[in-house]
C-alpha positions in Angstrom: 8.5 -8.7 -16.3 8.9 -4.9 -16.2 7.0 -2.3 -14.1 6.3 0.7 -16.3 4.1 3.9 -16.2 0.8 3.4 -17.9 1.5 6.5 -20.0 4.7 4.8 -21.3 3.3 1.5 -22.5 2.5 0.9 -26.2 -0.1 -1.1 -28.1 1.0 -4.6 -28.6 2.8 -5.0 -25.4 1.5 -7.9 -23.2 0.2 -7.5 -19.7 2.4 -9.6 -17.2 0.1 -9.3 -14.3 -3.7 -9.2 -14.1 -5.6 -6.1 -13.0 -8.5 -6.6 -10.6 -11.4 -4.6 -9.3 -11.8 -4.1 -5.6 -14.0 -7.2 -5.3 -11.1 -9.4 -6.6 -12.5 -9.9 -10.1 -10.2 -9.8 -13.0 -10.7 -6.8 -15.4 -7.7 -7.4 -17.6 -6.0 -10.8 -17.6 -2.2 -11.4 -17.8 -1.0 -12.3 -21.2 -3.4 -10.2 -23.0 -2.1 -7.9 -25.8 -2.7 -4.2 -24.9 -4.5 -2.0 -27.3 -4.7 1.7 -27.6 -8.2 1.7 -26.2 -7.0 -0.3 -23.0 -4.3 2.2 -22.4 -6.9 5.0 -22.6 -9.2 3.1 -20.2 -6.3 2.5 -17.7 -5.3 6.2 -17.7 -8.9 7.2 -17.2 -9.2 4.8 -14.3 -5.9 6.4 -12.8 -3.8 3.3 -12.9 -0.3 4.6 -12.7 1.9 1.6 -13.2 1.5 -1.8 -14.9 3.6 -4.9 -15.3 4.6 -5.7 -18.9 6.1 -8.9 -20.3 9.8 -8.6 -21.0 11.8 -11.5 -22.4 15.0 -10.5 -20.4 13.2 -10.6 -17.1 10.6 -13.3 -17.6 12.0 -15.2 -14.5 11.2 -12.2 -12.1 8.9 -13.2 -9.3 6.7 -10.5 -7.7 5.4 -12.0 -4.4 2.3 -10.8 -2.8 2.1 -10.2 0.9 -1.1 -12.1 1.2 -2.7 -14.9 -0.9 -5.4 -14.1 -3.5 -8.1 -16.1 -1.6 -7.4 -14.1 1.6 -7.4 -10.8 -0.2 -10.6 -11.7 -2.0 -12.3 -12.7 1.2 -11.1 -9.6 3.1 -12.3 -7.2 0.4 -15.7 -8.8 0.2 -16.0 -8.5 4.0 -14.8 -4.9 4.0 -17.1 -3.8 1.2 -20.2 -5.4 2.6 -19.5 -4.3 6.1 -18.6 -0.7 5.4 -21.5 -0.2 2.9 -23.8 -1.0 5.8 -22.3 1.7 7.9 -23.9 4.7 6.1 -26.4 5.2 8.9 -26.1 4.5 12.6 -29.3 2.5 13.2 -29.3 -0.2 15.9 -29.4 -3.0 13.3 -26.1 -1.6 11.6 -24.3 -1.6 14.9 -25.4 -5.2 15.5 -24.2 -6.1 12.0 -20.8 -4.5 12.8 -20.6 -6.4 16.1 -21.2 -9.8 14.1 -18.8 -8.8 11.4 -16.0 -8.2 13.9 -16.0 -11.9 14.5 -15.3 -12.4 10.7 -12.7 -9.7 10.7 -10.8 -11.6 13.5 -10.7 -14.7 11.4 -9.4 -12.6 8.4 -6.6 -11.1 10.5 -5.5 -14.5 11.6 -5.3 -15.6 8.0 -3.5 -12.5 6.9 -0.9 -12.9 9.7 -0.4 -16.6 8.7 0.1 -15.6 5.1 2.7 -13.0 6.1 4.6 -15.3 8.5 4.8 -17.9 5.7 6.0 -15.5 3.1 9.8 -15.5 3.4 10.2 -12.9 0.8 10.2 -9.2 1.1 7.1 -8.2 -0.7 5.2 -5.0 -1.9 1.4 -4.4 -2.4 2.4 -2.5 -5.6 2.6 -6.0 -7.3 -1.2 -6.1 -6.8 -3.0 -3.7 -9.1 -6.6 -3.0 -8.0 -9.1 -0.6 -9.5 -11.5 0.5 -6.8 -14.9 2.3 -6.7 -14.2 3.5 -3.1 -10.5 4.1 -2.1 -11.5 3.5 1.6 -11.9 -0.3 1.0 -8.6 -1.2 -0.5 -6.9 1.4 1.6 -8.3 -0.3 4.7 -6.9 -3.6 3.7 -3.4 -2.2 2.6 -3.1 -0.3 5.9 -3.8 -3.4 7.7 -1.2 -5.4 5.9 1.4 -2.7 6.4 0.6 -2.2 10.0 1.0 -6.0 10.6 4.3 -6.1 8.7 5.5 -3.4 11.1 4.0 -5.2 14.2 5.7 -8.5 13.1 9.0 -6.8 12.8 8.6 -5.1 16.3 7.8 -8.5 17.8 4.3 -7.9 19.0 2.5 -10.8 20.5 -0.3 -12.7 18.6 -2.9 -10.9 20.6 -1.4 -7.6 20.0 -1.3 -8.4 16.3 -4.9 -9.3 16.2 -5.9 -6.0 17.8 -3.6 -4.0 15.6 -5.0 -5.7 12.6 -8.6 -4.9 13.6 -7.4 -1.4 14.2 -6.1 -1.2 10.7 -9.2 -2.6 9.0 -11.5 -0.3 10.9 -9.3 2.8 11.2 -11.2 4.7 8.5 -14.7 3.3 9.1 -15.8 6.8 10.1 -15.3 7.9 6.5 -18.5 6.0 5.6 -20.3 8.6 7.6 -18.8 11.5 5.6 -20.8 12.9 2.6 -19.8 11.2 -0.6 -19.4 14.6 -2.4 -16.7 15.4 0.1 -15.2 11.9 0.5 -14.6 11.6 -3.3 -14.1 15.2 -4.3 -11.3 15.2 -6.9 -10.2 18.8 -6.1 -8.9 20.5 -3.0 -11.3 20.6 -0.1 -12.6 23.9 1.2 -11.8 24.6 5.0 -15.3 23.5 5.9 -15.1 20.4 3.9 -11.7 19.5 5.4 -13.2 20.1 8.9 -15.9 17.6 7.9 -13.3 15.1 6.5 -11.2 15.3 9.8 -14.4 14.4 11.8 -14.0 10.8 10.4 -11.7 10.0 13.3 -14.2 10.9 15.9 -17.1 9.4 14.1 -15.1 6.2 13.8 -14.2 6.3 17.5 -17.8 7.0 18.6 -19.1 4.1 16.5 -16.5 1.5 17.5 -16.3 2.3 21.3 -19.9 1.2 21.6 -19.4 -2.2 20.0 -19.4 -5.1 22.4 -17.2 -7.4 20.4 -14.5 -4.8 19.6 -11.7 -3.9 22.0 -11.6 -0.3 23.0 -8.0 0.0 21.6 -9.5 -0.6 18.1 -11.7 2.4 18.7 -8.6 4.4 19.7 -6.8 3.3 16.5 -9.7 5.1 14.6 -9.3 8.2 16.9 -5.5 8.4 16.8 -4.1 7.5 13.3 -3.9 11.2 12.4 -2.1 12.3 15.5 1.5 13.3 15.1 4.4 13.3 17.6 4.8 17.2 17.5 1.1 17.7 18.2 0.3 18.9 14.8 -2.2 16.1 14.2 -6.0 15.7 14.8 -8.5 15.4 16.5 -6.8 16.1 19.8 -3.4 17.3 19.0 -1.7 14.6 21.1 2.0 14.5 21.4 4.7 11.7 21.6 4.0 9.3 24.4 0.3 10.4 24.6 -0.2 8.6 21.4 -0.6 4.8 21.7 2.0 2.6 19.9 -0.8 1.4 17.5 -1.7 4.9 16.7 1.9 5.7 15.7 2.1 2.4 13.6 -1.1 3.1 11.8 0.0 6.8 11.1 3.0 5.4 9.2 1.0 2.7 7.5 -1.7 5.1 6.5 0.5 7.8 5.0 2.6 5.4 3.1 -0.4 3.8 1.5 -1.9 7.2 0.7 1.2 8.2 -1.1 1.6 4.9 -3.1 -2.0 4.4 -4.0 -3.8 5.6 -7.2 -6.0 8.7 -6.4 -8.3 10.6 -8.7 -6.4 13.8 -8.1 -2.8 12.5 -8.4 -0.5 9.7 -9.7 0.7 7.1 -7.2 4.2 7.5 -5.8 6.7 4.7 -5.9 7.5 3.1 -2.6 10.9 4.8 -2.2 9.2 8.2 -2.6 6.5 7.3 0.0 9.3 6.3 2.4 11.2 9.6 1.8 7.9 11.3 2.9 8.0 9.3 6.1 11.7 10.0 6.8 11.1 13.8 6.2 8.9 13.6 9.2 10.9 11.2 11.3 10.8 12.1 15.0 8.7 15.1 14.3 5.7 13.6 12.8 6.3 9.9 12.9 8.2 7.5 15.1 11.6 6.7 13.7 11.8 3.2 15.1 8.6 2.4 13.4 9.8 3.8 10.1 12.9 1.7 10.4 10.9 -1.4 11.1 8.6 -0.6 8.0 11.7 -0.1 5.8 13.1 -3.4 6.7 9.7 -5.3 5.9 8.6 -3.8 2.6 10.2 -3.6 -0.8 11.3 -0.1 -1.3 12.4 -0.8 -4.9 9.9 -3.5 -6.1 10.8 -6.3 -8.5 10.5 -5.3 -12.0 11.5 -1.5 -11.4 14.2 0.0 -13.7 17.1 1.6 -11.9 19.9 3.8 -12.9 23.1 3.2 -11.0 26.1 5.4 -10.1 28.6 3.3 -12.3 26.8 4.3 -15.4 24.6 1.1 -15.7 20.8 0.6 -15.9 19.1 -2.5 -14.6 15.9 -4.2 -13.4 15.2 -5.1 -9.8 15.0 -9.0 -9.8 15.2 -9.8 -6.0 15.2 -8.3 -2.4 17.5 -8.5 0.6 15.8 -8.9 3.9 16.4 -6.0 6.4 18.2 -4.2 3.7 15.5 -3.6 1.1 17.3 -0.3 0.0 20.0 -2.5 -1.6 18.1 -4.9 -4.0 19.4 -7.5 -6.5 19.6 -5.8 -9.9 19.9 -7.4 -13.5 22.2 -5.1 -15.5 20.8 -4.6 -19.0 22.6 -1.5 -20.1 26.1 0.0 -19.6 27.0 3.6 -20.6 24.0 3.9 -22.8 24.6 0.6 -24.6 22.2 -2.5 -24.2 24.1 -5.6 -23.2 23.8 -8.8 -25.2 24.3 -10.8 -22.0 22.7 -9.1 -18.9 24.0 -10.2 -15.6 22.8 -9.8 -11.9 24.5 -7.8 -9.2 23.5 -7.7 -5.4 23.8 -4.2 -4.3 24.1 -5.6 -0.7 27.6 -6.8 -1.6 28.8 -3.8 -3.6 28.3 -0.7 -1.4 30.4 1.5 -3.7 27.4 1.4 -6.3 24.5 3.6 -5.4 21.0 4.0 -6.9 20.9 7.5 -8.4 17.5 7.3 -10.3 14.5 5.2 -10.9 12.6 7.4 -13.2 10.3 5.2 -15.3 9.8 7.7 -18.0 10.7 6.6 -21.6 11.6 3.1 -20.5 9.2 1.4 -22.9 11.9 1.1 -25.7 14.0 -1.1 -23.4 11.2 -3.8 -23.3 11.9 -6.7 -25.6 
């Protein structure tokens, strides 16, 4: 299978991976022949990339970080719980207290899935169309944060708390007016001030919950703080920011960059990572970025790469702790398509570098 921009796919191509809504229900099934109308619908829904069947790469495996049943259960719980948070009545607070027990079980299931997954994975392999970005973002940030926590060697208890902090870090956004939360254009200064208040609103809500650790409330409070003090709401610096706040800052920004948004296309993982590295040690903790780089596929399976030796290929596999050097199936050399493609492991050939992974105009290479 190949990963292609939605704007580059053509009618008649077959979808290689299903596309879901945020409740886990299939909207478009794998194997379906794509029509012009489907392409238009996907573009209108701001789906930036899709997986397309390709005979030369039919053996490519695109592992998910968590299983479909766990993801479906997590999304249902997030959607139902967060939708109840639109007012702060006593009954809503009680409901959140009760839901925290369910969230703990989900975190344990997610951690188990991730520990059993021996392959480097990417959430880009799971394409979901959401009515509310906060829902899928909350789950994605949880998975990314836990991947960092696992790489840093956090204890089981610490991972559980970090996972809860990930799921609930943006719960304050449910108290932000919809017209601001879902505004497609640039926010005014007053609207941005209101948007930033989600950190304080989330903290105030969570710190009064009897079944939620205070540290989870601080995850909501601190995930927009930055090492140099330029973050909000308190402008904390370096060691004044809790480790979990630093982890969630990295996970939050990466998912924001690589997710489909109404006002821009999703970045590819390596582009999101470049954003993080550009703020290394000034905005984000370098050690945390490094842990993240080792645990997430920077160049996901199915992505087309251009290499420094004049060849082009498709990512077919990953190398643990060296995700910037994937296994690539060479399909083209000096502009000529090869009759017999072959695989190279860039981990073993350091003289060859990745010079481009622009997906534009790649549709003609699919067969």
